TORPA-4810 file (N, C-alpha, C, O; in nm, 3 decimals):
<nodes>
NODE_1_-0.155_2.290_0.103_-0.048_2.218_0.171_0.078_2.229_0.086_0.075_2.201_-0.034_M
NODE_2_0.187_2.269_0.147_0.312_2.282_0.071_0.389_2.149_0.069_0.348_2.052_0.132_N
NODE_3_0.499_2.147_-0.004_0.577_2.024_-0.020_0.626_1.967_0.112_0.622_1.846_0.133_D
NODE_4_0.672_2.052_0.200_0.725_2.005_0.329_0.614_1.942_0.414_0.637_1.842_0.482_E
NODE_5_0.496_2.000_0.410_0.384_1.944_0.485_0.341_1.810_0.427_0.307_1.717_0.501_E
NODE_6_0.344_1.799_0.295_0.312_1.672_0.230_0.413_1.564_0.267_0.376_1.452_0.299_L
NODE_7_0.541_1.600_0.263_0.645_1.505_0.300_0.628_1.458_0.444_0.641_1.339_0.472_K
NODE_8_0.599_1.550_0.534_0.580_1.514_0.675_0.458_1.424_0.694_0.457_1.339_0.783_A
NODE_9_0.358_1.442_0.610_0.237_1.362_0.621_0.258_1.221_0.569_0.210_1.125_0.628_Y
NODE_10_0.331_1.206_0.457_0.346_1.077_0.392_0.475_1.003_0.423_0.484_0.882_0.399_F
NODE_11_0.576_1.072_0.477_0.705_1.009_0.499_0.751_1.023_0.644_0.722_1.123_0.710_L
NODE_12_0.822_0.921_0.691_0.892_0.933_0.819_1.014_1.022_0.794_1.053_1.043_0.680_Y
NODE_13_1.074_1.074_0.900_1.191_1.161_0.882_1.304_1.099_0.799_1.380_1.171_0.735_P
NODE_14_1.316_0.964_0.801_1.423_0.899_0.724_1.385_0.877_0.577_1.465_0.820_0.502_N
NODE_15_1.265_0.920_0.536_1.224_0.907_0.396_1.139_0.785_0.365_1.092_0.771_0.252_G
NODE_16_1.118_0.697_0.461_1.035_0.579_0.441_0.888_0.619_0.446_0.848_0.703_0.526_T
NODE_17_0.807_0.557_0.359_0.664_0.585_0.359_0.602_0.551_0.494_0.633_0.447_0.553_L
NODE_18_0.515_0.636_0.542_0.442_0.606_0.666_0.353_0.485_0.639_0.294_0.474_0.532_R
NODE_19_0.345_0.396_0.736_0.268_0.273_0.719_0.205_0.232_0.850_0.246_0.277_0.957_N
NODE_20_0.105_0.146_0.840_0.029_0.103_0.957_0.111_0.017_1.053_0.076_0.005_1.171_K
NODE_21_0.219_-0.042_1.005_0.302_-0.127_1.090_0.417_-0.049_1.154_0.496_-0.105_1.231_L
NODE_22_0.425_0.079_1.124_0.532_0.166_1.176_0.671_0.114_1.145_0.763_0.127_1.226_N
NODE_23_0.687_0.054_1.027_0.818_0.006_0.984_0.899_0.126_0.934_0.853_0.200_0.848_L
NODE_24_1.017_0.143_0.989_1.101_0.257_0.952_1.213_0.219_0.856_1.273_0.306_0.792_L
NODE_25_1.242_0.090_0.844_1.347_0.043_0.754_1.288_0.019_0.616_1.197_-0.063_0.600_D
NODE_26_1.338_0.090_0.516_1.283_0.082_0.381_1.292_-0.057_0.322_1.200_-0.101_0.252_A
NODE_27_1.401_-0.128_0.348_1.416_-0.264_0.295_1.315_-0.359_0.359_1.256_-0.442_0.289_D
NODE_28_1.295_-0.347_0.488_1.197_-0.431_0.556_1.057_-0.400_0.506_0.978_-0.491_0.482_E
NODE_29_1.025_-0.272_0.491_0.895_-0.232_0.439_0.873_-0.287_0.299_0.764_-0.335_0.268_L
NODE_30_0.974_-0.281_0.216_0.964_-0.333_0.080_0.935_-0.483_0.079_0.853_-0.529_0.000_S
NODE_31_1.000_-0.557_0.166_0.979_-0.701_0.175_0.838_-0.732_0.223_0.770_-0.818_0.165_T
NODE_32_0.793_-0.664_0.327_0.658_-0.686_0.380_0.554_-0.648_0.275_0.456_-0.720_0.255_V
NODE_33_0.575_-0.536_0.207_0.482_-0.492_0.104_0.473_-0.595_-0.008_0.363_-0.629_-0.052_E
NODE_34_0.587_-0.644_-0.054_0.588_-0.743_-0.161_0.509_-0.867_-0.122_0.426_-0.915_-0.199_F
NODE_35_0.535_-0.918_-0.004_0.467_-1.041_0.039_0.318_-1.020_0.057_0.237_-1.104_0.016_R
NODE_36_0.281_-0.909_0.118_0.140_-0.880_0.142_0.064_-0.860_0.011_-0.043_-0.917_-0.008_L
NODE_37_0.120_-0.781_-0.078_0.053_-0.754_-0.205_0.047_-0.881_-0.290_-0.055_-0.906_-0.354_V
NODE_38_0.152_-0.959_-0.291_0.151_-1.084_-0.366_0.043_-1.178_-0.313_-0.031_-1.239_-0.391_A
NODE_39_0.032_-1.190_-0.182_-0.071_-1.274_-0.120_-0.210_-1.227_-0.160_-0.295_-1.308_-0.198_H
NODE_40_-0.234_-1.097_-0.151_-0.365_-1.042_-0.184_-0.394_-1.054_-0.334_-0.508_-1.078_-0.373_N
NODE_41_-0.293_-1.037_-0.418_-0.313_-1.050_-0.562_-0.350_-1.193_-0.599_-0.437_-1.215_-0.684_A
NODE_42_-0.286_-1.290_-0.538_-0.320_-1.431_-0.563_-0.464_-1.457_-0.522_-0.537_-1.528_-0.592_V
NODE_43_-0.507_-1.401_-0.409_-0.645_-1.418_-0.365_-0.741_-1.364_-0.471_-0.838_-1.430_-0.506_W
NODE_44_-0.712_-1.244_-0.522_-0.798_-1.186_-0.626_-0.804_-1.274_-0.749_-0.911_-1.295_-0.805_L
NODE_45_-0.690_-1.324_-0.792_-0.686_-1.409_-0.910_-0.762_-1.540_-0.889_-0.833_-1.585_-0.978_L
NODE_46_-0.746_-1.598_-0.774_-0.815_-1.725_-0.745_-0.967_-1.708_-0.735_-1.042_-1.801_-0.765_R
NODE_47_-1.010_-1.592_-0.694_-1.153_-1.569_-0.678_-1.216_-1.502_-0.800_-1.335_-1.468_-0.798_H
NODE_48_-1.140_-1.483_-0.906_-1.192_-1.435_-1.033_-1.250_-1.295_-1.029_-1.348_-1.267_-1.098_G
NODE_49_-1.190_-1.207_-0.950_-1.240_-1.070_-0.942_-1.223_-1.002_-1.077_-1.116_-1.009_-1.138_Y
NODE_50_-1.327_-0.937_-1.124_-1.320_-0.868_-1.252_-1.343_-0.718_-1.233_-1.410_-0.675_-1.139_T
NODE_51_-1.285_-0.642_-1.321_-1.298_-0.497_-1.319_-1.413_-0.459_-1.410_-1.413_-0.489_-1.530_I
NODE_52_-1.511_-0.392_-1.352_-1.630_-0.353_-1.428_-1.633_-0.204_-1.456_-1.697_-0.160_-1.552_K
NODE_53_-1.566_-0.126_-1.373_-1.566_0.020_-1.393_-1.443_0.078_-1.322_-1.366_0.006_-1.260_N
NODE_54_-1.429_0.209_-1.333_-1.310_0.275_-1.276_-1.306_0.266_-1.124_-1.197_0.264_-1.066_M
NODE_55_-1.419_0.260_-1.058_-1.420_0.248_-0.913_-1.356_0.117_-0.866_-1.303_0.110_-0.755_D
NODE_56_-1.363_0.015_-0.950_-1.303_-0.114_-0.914_-1.152_-0.105_-0.900_-1.093_-0.179_-0.821_D
NODE_57_-1.088_-0.015_-0.975_-0.943_0.003_-0.960_-0.908_0.052_-0.819_-0.812_0.005_-0.759_F
NODE_58_-0.987_0.145_-0.768_-0.964_0.196_-0.632_-0.988_0.085_-0.530_-0.915_0.075_-0.432_A
NODE_59_-1.090_0.003_-0.551_-1.119_-0.109_-0.460_-1.004_-0.209_-0.458_-0.965_-0.259_-0.352_K
NODE_60_-0.950_-0.239_-0.576_-0.838_-0.332_-0.584_-0.716_-0.274_-0.515_-0.648_-0.344_-0.441_I
NODE_61_-0.687_-0.147_-0.539_-0.573_-0.083_-0.475_-0.588_-0.087_-0.323_-0.492_-0.118_-0.252_H
NODE_62_-0.707_-0.057_-0.273_-0.733_-0.060_-0.129_-0.716_-0.202_-0.076_-0.660_-0.221_0.032_R
NODE_63_-0.763_-0.303_-0.151_-0.748_-0.442_-0.109_-0.602_-0.484_-0.106_-0.558_-0.550_-0.012_F
NODE_64_-0.526_-0.445_-0.208_-0.386_-0.485_-0.216_-0.300_-0.419_-0.109_-0.216_-0.484_-0.048_L
NODE_65_-0.321_-0.289_-0.086_-0.231_-0.212_-0.001_-0.293_-0.166_0.132_-0.222_-0.112_0.216_F
NODE_66_-0.423_-0.188_0.153_-0.494_-0.133_0.267_-0.448_-0.182_0.403_-0.463_-0.111_0.503_G
NODE_67_-0.392_-0.301_0.410_-0.342_-0.353_0.538_-0.211_-0.285_0.579_-0.170_-0.291_0.695_D
NODE_68_-0.147_-0.221_0.484_-0.016_-0.162_0.510_-0.017_-0.010_0.512_0.057_0.052_0.588_L
NODE_69_-0.100_0.051_0.427_-0.103_0.197_0.417_-0.244_0.250_0.440_-0.342_0.186_0.405_Y
NODE_70_-0.251_0.367_0.501_-0.382_0.431_0.526_-0.438_0.487_0.397_-0.547_0.545_0.397_A
</nodes>
């Protein structure tokens, strides 16, 4: 896959990251991302989730960002 194909896959034509909510405005996406990730991070902290191995990093990333990005 070349650079242009990668850009088309991950970005909307205006340069905003493709997302599950189809938000095209970068500022709006940033605000939604911040709130969603902050909410999920607080949940993890309150529930005492611990990292036991490298796979846990991927699980945390998926938990934090999975509602917004594929």
